[in-house]
MMTF fields as JSON, N, C-alpha, C and O atoms, coordinates in Angstrom:
{
  "mmtfVersion": "1.0.0",
  "mmtfProducer": "UNKNOWN",
  "numBonds": 355,
  "numAtoms": 356,
  "numGroups": 89,
  "numChains": 1,
  "numModels": 1,
  "chainsPerModel": [1],
  "groupsPerChain": [89],
  "chainIdList": ["A"],
  "bondAtomList": [4, 2, 8, 6, 12, 10, 16, 14, 20, 18, 24, 22, 28, 26, 32, 30, 36, 34, 40, 38, 44, 42, 48, 46, 52, 50, 56, 54, 60, 58, 64, 62, 68, 66, 72, 70, 76, 74, 80, 78, 84, 82, 88, 86, 92, 90, 96, 94, 100, 98, 104, 102, 108, 106, 112, 110, 116, 114, 120, 118, 124, 122, 128, 126, 132, 130, 136, 134, 140, 138, 144, 142, 148, 146, 152, 150, 156, 154, 160, 158, 164, 162, 168, 166, 172, 170, 176, 174, 180, 178, 184, 182, 188, 186, 192, 190, 196, 194, 200, 198, 204, 202, 208, 206, 212, 210, 216, 214, 220, 218, 224, 222, 228, 226, 232, 230, 236, 234, 240, 238, 244, 242, 248, 246, 252, 250, 256, 254, 260, 258, 264, 262, 268, 266, 272, 270, 276, 274, 280, 278, 284, 282, 288, 286, 292, 290, 296, 294, 300, 298, 304, 302, 308, 306, 312, 310, 316, 314, 320, 318, 324, 322, 328, 326, 332, 330, 336, 334, 340, 338, 344, 342, 348, 346, 352, 350],
  "bondOrderList": [1, 1, 1, 1, 1, 1, 1, 1, 1, 1, 1, 1, 1, 1, 1, 1, 1, 1, 1, 1, 1, 1, 1, 1, 1, 1, 1, 1, 1, 1, 1, 1, 1, 1, 1, 1, 1, 1, 1, 1, 1, 1, 1, 1, 1, 1, 1, 1, 1, 1, 1, 1, 1, 1, 1, 1, 1, 1, 1, 1, 1, 1, 1, 1, 1, 1, 1, 1, 1, 1, 1, 1, 1, 1, 1, 1, 1, 1, 1, 1, 1, 1, 1, 1, 1, 1, 1, 1],
  "groupList": [{"groupName": "MET", "atomNameList": ["N", "CA", "C", "O"], "elementList": ["N", "C", "C", "O"], "formalChargeList": [0, 0, 0, 0], "bondAtomList": [1, 0, 2, 1, 3, 2], "bondOrderList": [1, 1, 2], "singleLetterCode": "M", "chemCompType": "L-PEPTIDE LINKING"}, {"groupName": "ALA", "atomNameList": ["N", "CA", "C", "O"], "elementList": ["N", "C", "C", "O"], "formalChargeList": [0, 0, 0, 0], "bondAtomList": [1, 0, 2, 1, 3, 2], "bondOrderList": [1, 1, 2], "singleLetterCode": "A", "chemCompType": "L-PEPTIDE LINKING"}, {"groupName": "CYS", "atomNameList": ["N", "CA", "C", "O"], "elementList": ["N", "C", "C", "O"], "formalChargeList": [0, 0, 0, 0], "bondAtomList": [1, 0, 2, 1, 3, 2], "bondOrderList": [1, 1, 2], "singleLetterCode": "C", "chemCompType": "L-PEPTIDE LINKING"}, {"groupName": "GLU", "atomNameList": ["N", "CA", "C", "O"], "elementList": ["N", "C", "C", "O"], "formalChargeList": [0, 0, 0, 0], "bondAtomList": [1, 0, 2, 1, 3, 2], "bondOrderList": [1, 1, 2], "singleLetterCode": "E", "chemCompType": "L-PEPTIDE LINKING"}, {"groupName": "LEU", "atomNameList": ["N", "CA", "C", "O"], "elementList": ["N", "C", "C", "O"], "formalChargeList": [0, 0, 0, 0], "bondAtomList": [1, 0, 2, 1, 3, 2], "bondOrderList": [1, 1, 2], "singleLetterCode": "L", "chemCompType": "L-PEPTIDE LINKING"}, {"groupName": "GLN", "atomNameList": ["N", "CA", "C", "O"], "elementList": ["N", "C", "C", "O"], "formalChargeList": [0, 0, 0, 0], "bondAtomList": [1, 0, 2, 1, 3, 2], "bondOrderList": [1, 1, 2], "singleLetterCode": "Q", "chemCompType": "L-PEPTIDE LINKING"}, {"groupName": "ASN", "atomNameList": ["N", "CA", "C", "O"], "elementList": ["N", "C", "C", "O"], "formalChargeList": [0, 0, 0, 0], "bondAtomList": [1, 0, 2, 1, 3, 2], "bondOrderList": [1, 1, 2], "singleLetterCode": "N", "chemCompType": "L-PEPTIDE LINKING"}, {"groupName": "THR", "atomNameList": ["N", "CA", "C", "O"], "elementList": ["N", "C", "C", "O"], "formalChargeList": [0, 0, 0, 0], "bondAtomList": [1, 0, 2, 1, 3, 2], "bondOrderList": [1, 1, 2], "singleLetterCode": "T", "chemCompType": "L-PEPTIDE LINKING"}, {"groupName": "TYR", "atomNameList": ["N", "CA", "C", "O"], "elementList": ["N", "C", "C", "O"], "formalChargeList": [0, 0, 0, 0], "bondAtomList": [1, 0, 2, 1, 3, 2], "bondOrderList": [1, 1, 2], "singleLetterCode": "Y", "chemCompType": "L-PEPTIDE LINKING"}, {"groupName": "LYS", "atomNameList": ["N", "CA", "C", "O"], "elementList": ["N", "C", "C", "O"], "formalChargeList": [0, 0, 0, 0], "bondAtomList": [1, 0, 2, 1, 3, 2], "bondOrderList": [1, 1, 2], "singleLetterCode": "K", "chemCompType": "L-PEPTIDE LINKING"}, {"groupName": "PRO", "atomNameList": ["N", "CA", "C", "O"], "elementList": ["N", "C", "C", "O"], "formalChargeList": [0, 0, 0, 0], "bondAtomList": [1, 0, 2, 1, 3, 2], "bondOrderList": [1, 1, 2], "singleLetterCode": "P", "chemCompType": "L-PEPTIDE LINKING"}, {"groupName": "GLY", "atomNameList": ["N", "CA", "C", "O"], "elementList": ["N", "C", "C", "O"], "formalChargeList": [0, 0, 0, 0], "bondAtomList": [1, 0, 2, 1, 3, 2], "bondOrderList": [1, 1, 2], "singleLetterCode": "G", "chemCompType": "PEPTIDE LINKING"}, {"groupName": "ASP", "atomNameList": ["N", "CA", "C", "O"], "elementList": ["N", "C", "C", "O"], "formalChargeList": [0, 0, 0, 0], "bondAtomList": [1, 0, 2, 1, 3, 2], "bondOrderList": [1, 1, 2], "singleLetterCode": "D", "chemCompType": "L-PEPTIDE LINKING"}, {"groupName": "TRP", "atomNameList": ["N", "CA", "C", "O"], "elementList": ["N", "C", "C", "O"], "formalChargeList": [0, 0, 0, 0], "bondAtomList": [1, 0, 2, 1, 3, 2], "bondOrderList": [1, 1, 2], "singleLetterCode": "W", "chemCompType": "L-PEPTIDE LINKING"}, {"groupName": "HIS", "atomNameList": ["N", "CA", "C", "O"], "elementList": ["N", "C", "C", "O"], "formalChargeList": [0, 0, 0, 0], "bondAtomList": [1, 0, 2, 1, 3, 2], "bondOrderList": [1, 1, 2], "singleLetterCode": "H", "chemCompType": "L-PEPTIDE LINKING"}, {"groupName": "ARG", "atomNameList": ["N", "CA", "C", "O"], "elementList": ["N", "C", "C", "O"], "formalChargeList": [0, 0, 0, 0], "bondAtomList": [1, 0, 2, 1, 3, 2], "bondOrderList": [1, 1, 2], "singleLetterCode": "R", "chemCompType": "L-PEPTIDE LINKING"}, {"groupName": "SER", "atomNameList": ["N", "CA", "C", "O"], "elementList": ["N", "C", "C", "O"], "formalChargeList": [0, 0, 0, 0], "bondAtomList": [1, 0, 2, 1, 3, 2], "bondOrderList": [1, 1, 2], "singleLetterCode": "S", "chemCompType": "L-PEPTIDE LINKING"}, {"groupName": "ILE", "atomNameList": ["N", "CA", "C", "O"], "elementList": ["N", "C", "C", "O"], "formalChargeList": [0, 0, 0, 0], "bondAtomList": [1, 0, 2, 1, 3, 2], "bondOrderList": [1, 1, 2], "singleLetterCode": "I", "chemCompType": "L-PEPTIDE LINKING"}, {"groupName": "VAL", "atomNameList": ["N", "CA", "C", "O"], "elementList": ["N", "C", "C", "O"], "formalChargeList": [0, 0, 0, 0], "bondAtomList": [1, 0, 2, 1, 3, 2], "bondOrderList": [1, 1, 2], "singleLetterCode": "V", "chemCompType": "L-PEPTIDE LINKING"}, {"groupName": "PHE", "atomNameList": ["N", "CA", "C", "O"], "elementList": ["N", "C", "C", "O"], "formalChargeList": [0, 0, 0, 0], "bondAtomList": [1, 0, 2, 1, 3, 2], "bondOrderList": [1, 1, 2], "singleLetterCode": "F", "chemCompType": "L-PEPTIDE LINKING"}],
  "groupTypeList": [0, 1, 2, 3, 4, 3, 5, 6, 7, 8, 9, 10, 11, 12, 10, 1, 10, 12, 11, 8, 4, 1, 13, 14, 3, 13, 1, 3, 1, 5, 14, 9, 1, 11, 4, 15, 5, 9, 5, 2, 11, 15, 2, 11, 4, 13, 15, 8, 10, 5, 3, 4, 16, 12, 1, 17, 12, 15, 14, 3, 4, 9, 16, 15, 9, 11, 10, 18, 19, 18, 3, 16, 10, 18, 2, 4, 9, 2, 0, 10, 1, 6, 18, 15, 1, 9, 1, 10, 7],
  "groupIdList": [1, 2, 3, 4, 5, 6, 7, 8, 9, 10, 11, 12, 13, 14, 15, 16, 17, 18, 19, 20, 21, 22, 23, 24, 25, 26, 27, 28, 29, 30, 31, 32, 33, 34, 35, 36, 37, 38, 39, 40, 41, 42, 43, 44, 45, 46, 47, 48, 49, 50, 51, 52, 53, 54, 55, 56, 57, 58, 59, 60, 61, 62, 63, 64, 65, 66, 67, 68, 69, 70, 71, 72, 73, 74, 75, 76, 77, 78, 79, 80, 81, 82, 83, 84, 85, 86, 87, 88, 89],
  "secStructList": [7, 7, 7, 7, 7, 7, 7, 7, 7, 7, 7, 6, 6, 7, 7, 7, 7, 1, 1, 2, 2, 2, 2, 2, 2, 2, 2, 2, 2, 2, 2, 2, 6, 6, 7, 7, 7, 3, 3, 7, 6, 6, 6, 7, 7, 3, 3, 7, 4, 4, 4, 3, 3, 3, 3, 3, 3, 3, 3, 3, 3, 3, 3, 6, 6, 3, 3, 3, 3, 3, 3, 3, 3, 3, 3, 6, 6, 6, 1, 7, 2, 2, 2, 2, 2, 2, 1, 7, 7],
  "xCoordList": [84.082, 83.868, 83.852, 84.732, 82.862, 82.74, 82.521, 81.902, 83.036, 82.882, 82.154, 82.602, 81.058, 80.29, 80.34, 80.029, 80.732, 80.85, 79.736, 79.599, 78.957, 77.837, 78.204, 78.555, 78.121, 78.445, 77.176, 76.188, 77.218, 76.118, 76.065, 77.058, 74.906, 74.814, 75.017, 74.458, 75.805, 76.152, 75.56, 75.447, 75.181, 74.624, 75.643, 76.504, 75.559, 76.451, 76.256, 75.125, 77.35, 77.292, 77.308, 77.404, 77.217, 77.31, 78.698, 79.668, 78.818, 80.15, 80.951, 80.386, 82.25, 83.137, 83.066, 83.116, 82.95, 82.916, 84.324, 85.306, 84.405, 85.68, 85.848, 84.867, 87.06, 87.327, 87.728, 87.209, 88.648, 89.237, 88.223, 88.044, 87.559, 86.626, 85.407, 84.931, 84.905, 83.747, 84.09, 83.269, 85.312, 85.704, 85.752, 85.327, 86.26, 86.354, 84.976, 84.773, 84.033, 82.661, 82.059, 81.404, 82.283, 81.776, 82.4, 81.693, 83.719, 84.42, 83.938, 83.84, 83.641, 83.129, 81.773, 81.507, 80.913, 79.603, 79.764, 79.023, 80.722, 80.952, 81.452, 81.01, 82.376, 82.955, 81.905, 81.855, 81.071, 80.019, 79.013, 78.403, 78.836, 77.911, 78.513, 77.824, 79.789, 80.415, 81.229, 81.78, 81.324, 82.132, 83.6, 83.95, 84.451, 85.874, 86.651, 86.218, 87.789, 88.61, 89.46, 89.815, 89.775, 90.71, 91.775, 91.525, 92.947, 94.053, 94.037, 93.925, 94.149, 94.214, 95.536, 96.585, 95.481, 96.674, 97.606, 98.758, 97.14, 97.981, 98.592, 99.806, 97.768, 98.301, 98.639, 99.372, 98.113, 98.418, 97.593, 97.794, 96.663, 95.827, 94.671, 94.232, 94.188, 93.082, 91.774, 91.615, 90.827, 89.565, 88.396, 88.524, 87.247, 86.008, 85.43, 85.791, 84.536, 84.026, 83.429, 83.592, 82.741, 82.148, 83.192, 82.864, 84.432, 85.512, 86.323, 87.273, 85.957, 86.677, 85.917, 84.686, 86.652, 86.035, 85.812, 86.167, 85.23, 85.015, 86.278, 86.345, 87.275, 88.505, 89.352, 89.403, 90.008, 90.909, 92.217, 92.219, 93.325, 94.638, 95.077, 94.968, 95.574, 96.069, 97.556, 97.969, 98.343, 99.784, 100.254, 99.717, 101.263, 101.884, 103.221, 104.092, 103.372, 104.621, 105.288, 104.623, 106.587, 107.322, 107.851, 108.361, 107.719, 108.265, 109.051, 109.088, 109.668, 110.441, 109.536, 109.979, 108.288, 107.354, 106.59, 105.789, 106.822, 106.14, 105.43, 105.553, 104.689, 104.024, 102.877, 102.175, 102.716, 101.642, 100.875, 101.477, 99.549, 98.729, 98.087, 97.467, 98.238, 97.713, 96.712, 96.992, 95.536, 94.51, 94.311, 94.236, 94.224, 93.996, 93.025, 93.095, 92.116, 91.15, 91.829, 92.924, 91.154, 91.661, 90.658, 89.458, 91.147, 90.241, 89.818, 90.444, 88.759, 88.217, 89.195, 89.209, 90.005, 90.951, 92.111, 92.738, 92.41, 93.502, 93.054, 93.89, 91.759, 91.259, 91.506, 91.334, 91.907, 92.072, 90.751, 89.677, 90.833, 89.64, 88.727, 87.507, 89.277, 88.449, 87.662, 86.558, 88.218, 87.521, 86.436, 85.355, 86.727, 85.742, 84.541, 83.421, 84.736, 83.624, 82.653, 81.453, 83.159, 82.326, 81.616, 80.63, 82.112, 81.55, 80.155, 79.935, 79.201, 77.851, 77.85, 78.56, 77.049, 76.968, 75.576, 75.316],
  "yCoordList": [60.68, 61.265, 62.788, 63.36, 63.436, 64.889, 65.463, 64.841, 66.646, 67.338, 68.647, 69.453, 68.858, 70.086, 70.883, 70.366, 72.138, 73.009, 74.04, 74.772, 74.092, 75.037, 76.183, 75.959, 77.418, 78.603, 79.403, 79.298, 80.189, 81.107, 82.191, 82.457, 82.812, 83.97, 85.214, 85.326, 86.135, 87.339, 88.558, 88.621, 89.533, 90.791, 91.9, 91.765, 92.977, 94.114, 94.641, 94.843, 94.86, 95.378, 94.314, 94.646, 93.027, 91.95, 91.942, 92.306, 91.529, 91.428, 90.304, 89.36, 90.424, 89.433, 88.109, 88.089, 86.997, 85.687, 85.173, 85.71, 84.13, 83.452, 82.38, 81.855, 82.072, 81.025, 81.603, 82.634, 80.939, 81.42, 81.469, 82.516, 80.35, 80.303, 81.191, 81.862, 81.194, 82.024, 83.503, 84.283, 83.896, 85.304, 85.725, 86.83, 84.865, 85.222, 85.35, 86.212, 84.509, 84.638, 85.954, 86.662, 86.274, 87.514, 88.731, 89.683, 88.703, 89.825, 90.039, 91.178, 88.968, 89.098, 89.803, 90.637, 89.47, 90.122, 91.608, 92.438, 91.953, 93.351, 94.136, 95.259, 93.541, 94.218, 94.43, 95.493, 93.418, 93.544, 94.63, 95.236, 94.88, 95.909, 97.305, 98.29, 97.403, 98.715, 99.16, 100.261, 98.338, 98.694, 98.472, 97.484, 99.379, 99.269, 99.31, 99.914, 98.667, 98.587, 99.838, 100.524, 100.108, 101.18, 100.573, 99.597, 101.151, 100.622, 101.184, 102.394, 100.297, 100.716, 101.439, 100.99, 102.557, 103.342, 102.737, 103.159, 101.754, 101.156, 99.828, 99.649, 98.901, 97.573, 97.463, 96.557, 98.375, 98.362, 97.382, 97.273, 96.659, 95.714, 96.452, 97.5, 95.891, 96.489, 95.944, 94.729, 96.827, 96.438, 97.09, 98.175, 96.402, 96.97, 97.93, 97.842, 98.854, 99.879, 99.335, 99.957, 98.189, 97.667, 97.097, 96.79, 96.95, 96.483, 97.643, 97.417, 98.89, 100.069, 100.748, 100.729, 101.343, 102.095, 103.541, 103.919, 104.332, 105.751, 106.578, 107.745, 105.97, 106.684, 106.903, 106.067, 108.051, 108.396, 108.881, 109.773, 108.302, 108.757, 109.903, 109.829, 110.961, 112.104, 112.284, 112.32, 112.395, 112.546, 113.746, 114.053, 114.407, 115.515, 115.031, 114.615, 115.087, 114.705, 115.96, 116.952, 115.907, 117.073, 116.8, 115.718, 117.795, 117.707, 118.978, 119.887, 119.035, 120.234, 121.445, 122.572, 121.239, 122.351, 122.732, 123.666, 122.032, 122.344, 121.124, 120.024, 121.316, 120.169, 119.627, 120.373, 118.314, 117.623, 116.827, 116.108, 116.95, 116.239, 115.031, 115.153, 113.859, 112.607, 112.034, 111.935, 111.655, 111.03, 109.603, 109.355, 108.658, 107.262, 106.629, 106.905, 105.778, 105.12, 104.037, 103.578, 103.633, 102.592, 101.446, 101.669, 100.214, 99.065, 98.71, 99.128, 97.943, 97.555, 96.693, 96.758, 95.898, 95.019, 95.798, 95.315, 96.983, 97.799, 98.719, 99.275, 98.876, 99.735, 99.062, 97.848, 99.825, 99.242, 98.666, 99.138, 97.661, 96.972, 97.91, 97.779, 98.861, 99.768, 100.73, 101.139, 101.096, 101.977, 101.207, 101.741, 99.937, 99.112, 98.853, 98.791, 98.697, 98.417, 99.594, 99.392, 100.827, 102.013, 102.33, 103.067, 101.78, 102.102, 101.511, 100.35, 102.305, 101.762, 100.786, 100.979, 99.728, 98.745, 98.684, 97.91],
  "zCoordList": [73.908, 75.208, 75.059, 74.416, 75.648, 75.558, 76.948, 77.812, 77.134, 78.414, 78.145, 77.329, 78.812, 78.633, 79.93, 81.003, 79.819, 80.977, 80.927, 79.947, 81.968, 82.017, 82.957, 84.116, 82.444, 83.22, 83.501, 82.774, 84.545, 84.839, 83.771, 83.094, 83.627, 82.742, 83.591, 84.682, 83.098, 83.854, 83.177, 81.952, 84.007, 83.523, 83.764, 84.633, 83.02, 83.275, 84.69, 85.131, 85.396, 86.75, 87.828, 89.009, 87.455, 88.439, 89.062, 88.398, 90.342, 90.945, 90.287, 89.735, 90.359, 89.738, 90.484, 91.714, 89.752, 90.4, 90.675, 90.163, 91.488, 91.719, 90.649, 90.122, 90.344, 89.368, 88.031, 87.604, 87.379, 86.135, 84.997, 84.375, 84.717, 83.592, 83.833, 82.917, 85.064, 85.386, 85.227, 84.745, 85.635, 85.517, 84.055, 83.717, 83.188, 81.773, 81.13, 80.276, 81.528, 81.03, 81.51, 80.745, 82.778, 83.375, 82.683, 82.351, 82.464, 81.833, 80.4, 79.944, 79.698, 78.333, 78.332, 77.466, 79.3, 79.401, 79.736, 79.209, 80.605, 80.963, 79.759, 79.516, 79.006, 77.846, 76.753, 76.134, 76.517, 75.509, 75.879, 74.998, 77.184, 77.649, 77.569, 77.835, 77.204, 77.059, 78.253, 78.24, 79.288, 80.454, 80.117, 79.47, 80.549, 80.276, 81.583, 82.564, 81.575, 82.766, 82.943, 81.985, 84.223, 84.571, 85.468, 86.175, 85.433, 86.214, 87.624, 87.817, 88.612, 90.016, 90.244, 89.782, 90.955, 91.207, 92.234, 92.336, 93.004, 94.032, 93.604, 93.692, 93.146, 92.783, 91.305, 90.907, 90.478, 89.05, 88.238, 87.028, 88.871, 88.14, 87.474, 87.947, 86.375, 85.636, 86.178, 86.294, 86.514, 87.14, 86.411, 85.843, 86.44, 85.913, 86.945, 88.118, 86.545, 87.465, 88.764, 89.813, 88.721, 89.95, 90.908, 92.055, 90.467, 91.324, 91.901, 92.65, 91.559, 92.03, 93.154, 93.186, 94.071, 95.159, 94.716, 93.6, 95.59, 95.296, 95.545, 95.161, 96.187, 96.518, 95.265, 94.363, 95.248, 94.144, 94.747, 95.596, 94.316, 94.753, 93.854, 92.63, 94.478, 93.723, 94.024, 95.183, 92.967, 93.112, 92.301, 91.236, 92.83, 92.094, 91.564, 92.328, 90.27, 89.623, 89.088, 88.789, 88.973, 88.484, 87.084, 86.79, 86.238, 84.891, 84.614, 85.443, 83.466, 83.111, 82.976, 83.199, 82.618, 82.412, 83.672, 83.646, 84.764, 86.014, 86.579, 86.041, 87.661, 88.297, 87.441, 86.758, 87.503, 86.803, 87.849, 88.647, 87.849, 88.821, 88.154, 87.098, 88.778, 88.243, 89.232, 90.426, 88.726, 89.558, 89.082, 87.879, 90.016, 89.646, 90.638, 91.836, 90.146, 91.029, 91.864, 91.539, 92.952, 93.844, 93.842, 94.001, 93.662, 93.651, 95.08, 96.054, 95.173, 96.476, 97.267, 98.496, 96.597, 97.293, 97.905, 98.848, 97.395, 97.923, 99.065, 99.777, 99.239, 100.31, 101.654, 101.768, 102.685, 104.015, 104.526, 104.151, 105.37, 105.867, 106.64, 106.545, 107.409, 108.19, 107.3, 107.66, 106.14, 105.208, 104.453, 104.204, 104.085, 103.381, 104.257, 103.75, 105.575, 106.49, 106.558, 106.749, 106.405, 106.49, 105.174, 105.161, 104.08, 102.768, 102.615, 102.957, 102.099, 101.883, 100.731, 99.743, 100.853, 99.772, 99.209, 98.288]
}
């Protein structure tokens, strides 16, 4: 008895699919195309560029040598619903 699983073919820049196996096939295609993940500044999850919004969180941290400014991208899932509705697609 054999089980054959057929997955869609994904191109670089395609939106992320639902489902565990489909996501891994999609992520492999993104990685092979040279796309790399960045960590969301709000939820801490790693996302590919097409899963990130244009918003960037900026924070000022303090160190012994003075203030340090850190910028981090925000994923689409962390954006408020009212801001996502206004964003062009």
